[in-house]
C-alpha positions in Angstrom: -20.6 -40.5 28.3 -22.9 -37.8 27.0 -23.9 -37.4 23.7 -23.6 -34.1 22.8 -25.6 -34.4 19.2 -28.6 -35.7 20.9 -29.0 -32.9 23.2 -28.7 -30.9 20.4 -31.6 -32.4 18.2 -33.7 -33.5 21.0 -37.0 -31.8 20.4 -38.1 -32.1 24.0 -34.6 -30.2 24.8 -35.3 -27.6 21.8 -38.8 -26.6 23.0 -37.6 -24.5 25.7 -37.5 -21.2 24.2 -37.3 -18.4 26.6 -37.1 -15.2 23.9 -39.3 -14.4 21.4 -36.5 -12.2 19.1 -33.1 -12.3 18.3 -31.8 -8.8 17.6 -28.2 -8.6 15.9 -26.1 -6.1 17.9 -24.6 -3.1 15.4 -21.3 -1.3 16.0 -21.6 2.5 15.9 -19.0 4.9 14.8 -19.9 7.1 17.5 -21.5 6.1 21.0 -25.2 6.8 21.7 -26.5 9.1 24.7 -27.2 6.9 27.7 -30.0 8.2 30.1 -28.1 9.1 33.7 -30.5 6.3 35.2 -29.1 3.6 33.2 -25.5 4.6 33.5 -26.0 4.4 37.3 -27.6 0.9 37.1 -24.2 0.0 35.4 -21.7 1.4 37.9 -20.4 -1.9 38.9 -20.6 -3.9 35.7 -16.7 -3.0 34.5 -14.3 -0.4 33.8 -15.0 2.6 32.3 -13.5 1.3 28.9 -15.6 -1.5 28.7 -18.7 0.6 29.1 -17.4 3.6 26.9 -17.0 0.5 24.3 -21.0 -0.6 25.3 -21.9 2.8 23.8 -21.1 2.5 20.8 -23.1 -0.6 20.1 -27.0 -0.6 18.9 -29.9 -2.5 18.6 -33.4 -2.2 16.8 -36.0 -2.7 19.7 -38.2 -4.7 18.1 -40.6 -3.9 21.3 -40.4 -0.2 21.2 -39.1 0.0 17.4 -36.6 2.3 17.9 -32.5 2.4 17.9 -31.6 2.1 21.4 -28.3 1.9 22.7 -27.2 -1.7 24.0 -26.7 -0.5 27.7 -30.7 0.3 27.6 -31.0 -2.6 26.2 -29.1 -4.6 28.7 -30.9 -3.4 31.6 -34.3 -3.6 30.2 -36.7 -6.3 31.5 -37.1 -8.4 28.2 -33.3 -9.0 28.2 -32.8 -12.6 28.6 -28.7 -13.1 27.1 -26.6 -11.8 24.5 -24.3 -14.1 22.7 -22.0 -14.1 19.6 -23.5 -10.5 18.6 -27.0 -11.7 19.4 -29.5 -10.2 21.7 -32.1 -12.5 22.7 -35.5 -10.5 23.6 -38.4 -11.5 25.8 -40.9 -9.5 23.8 -43.2 -8.1 26.2 -44.9 -4.9 26.1 -43.1 -1.7 27.5 -44.2 1.5 28.4 -42.0 3.8 26.0 -40.0 6.8 28.8 
């Protein structure tokens, strides 16, 4: 039997950190505008209702220092994962578009 507590506190396992920033996702009352290029990339990820819901979420981008739609964050090269309302970001420099 594997001791799960060992993996949570083992410093060797905890060293492999593949992100620099932990950014909370904010719920918005109205949807943010998303560029057409991003919308085209996301056509196959889910239903229209699901994408509409994601347009109402935003993050304060630590790299660009702006509030961005979560969908723009999702297609960014710095996006690692999203777990329980927290986006994990690599934090590498980006060109602002």
